[in-house]
N, C-alpha and C positions, 0 to 999 in steps of 0.2 A: 681487500678492507679487513682491517681488526675485526676480531670476534663480539668485541664491545661495542663495534660502531652498528655490527646485526642486532645485538640486541637492544641498543638506544633505538633502532629505525623498528624493528619488531613492536617493540613495548610507545611508541607513538602511534603507530598504527591501530593496535589495539586500544588505548585513549582513544583513537579520532572515532574508532567504532562506539566507543562507549559514549561520546561528547555526540555523537548525534544519533542515539538509541536504533541504530541500522537501518534511519529513513534515507541516507544518501544513497545507498548501492544494497542494503539486503543482503550486511555482513560480508562484504568484499574485503573490504577493511581487516575483518577480523582473520578471513583465512591469511589472508598475505601478511598480515603479523605477526601469524603464527610460521607460517614459512619462515620469515623472519628470522624468528626464535629456533628454528631447524638448523639452518644454516647458521647461524651463530656456534651452535652447539658442536656442528660438523668442525668450524671451521677452528673452535677452542682443542679440538680433538686430532687439528691438525691432516685431518681427511678431505679439506677443500682448501689448499692454500693461495692456487692459482685463481685471478680475482675472474675471469671467465666462466673458470666453475662453481663460483660461487655464487656470479649471477645466474647461471644456468639452472643450478640447483634451485636457487630462492622461485625465478619461475615456474619450472617441476612442482616445486612443493607446492605452491600455490595456486596451481590449477589441478595438483592434483587431491587438496586439503577440498577446494570448490565445489569438484563433482563429489567426491566424496562425502562432504558432511551437507551440502546444501539442502539434499533432497531428503532426508532423513529431521533436518532440522524444520522443513517446509511442512512436515507433515506435526508434528509440535503446536504452528501457528507463530513462532517465532518468524519464522518469515511469510509476505505476502505476496503474491505478486502484482508486478505495477497494477494499477487501475483495477484490483480486485474491489471489490465494493459487496460488502453485508449484505447483498438484497432482500435476504430473507426479514430480517430486521424491520426493514422499511414497511409493508404489508402492516396496514392498521394504523402509522401514524399518518400526522396530518399535515399536508403541504399547502403553501401559499402560491395563489392562481396570480401569476405573472401577466398572464393578458386575458381577455375572456373566452372561457371554453364551450361550445357551443356542443349541443347532444353528440355523440360521437365524432367529434373533431380532435386533432391534434394541437396543440400549444406548450406552452411554457409554464412550469410549475416550481417554487423552489424548497429543498430539504436538507438541511444539516448546510445550511450554506452554498448551496449549491444548484446550480440551476439544470434541470432534467426536461425531455421533453415527455409530452404527457399528452395520454387519449384520455377522454370525456366517457368514460362506460356507462354514465348513465343517460335520462333523459332530460335533464334539465340543464340549462345552460350555467356554469358558473361562471360569475362575475370575476372581475381581476382584483383581486387585496384578499380574496375571500380564500377560506379554507378547505381543502378538498382529502378526502382520506384515501389513502394509496391502499389499493382491493388487490392488484399486483402487478408481476413485472417480471415485463417480458424484453430479454436484452437489456439495452438503454433506456427503453420507455417505460414511462410508470403509468398504471391503466389506474384513474382515481374515478371518484364521484365526489356530487355535493354531498359535503357532509350533515349528515341529517337532523344534528343539534343545532347546528348553525342554520340552516333552513326551516328549522321549525323556529326558531327566533324570530327571525327575520318576518315570517307569516304571521307572528302575534302583534307586532310592533305598530 
């Protein structure tokens, strides 16, 4: 391939990364876009004239840049592991109960548009549709209690 073919491919891959905001592959397009630009430079300098050598260089540069840069980028918060949820921020939030939760029983709640397994850590039954406060998170289970403000309002009226 000509050097400018690699340049165009590199720019397209980097453009895809920008358009997806890293959401489709945790910066994989970026790493291979940079690799394509590196092969473009080598081809322009006539260091990789054979097509097989260009493709081999592309794959090697892509993998090397992936391993070299992914770990440092993860430490900056630019890359998150799949299914990584900032669970610490959920403690204290209110979730909507999707099915009646008896005391110390497991059921379902909704928080931030996602359905979660929840355990009622309190001594009161929490009715379907009520709000429950997240008191801790263990794995993928939210431990909830009836929201005292909601409980107080329901006893007043």
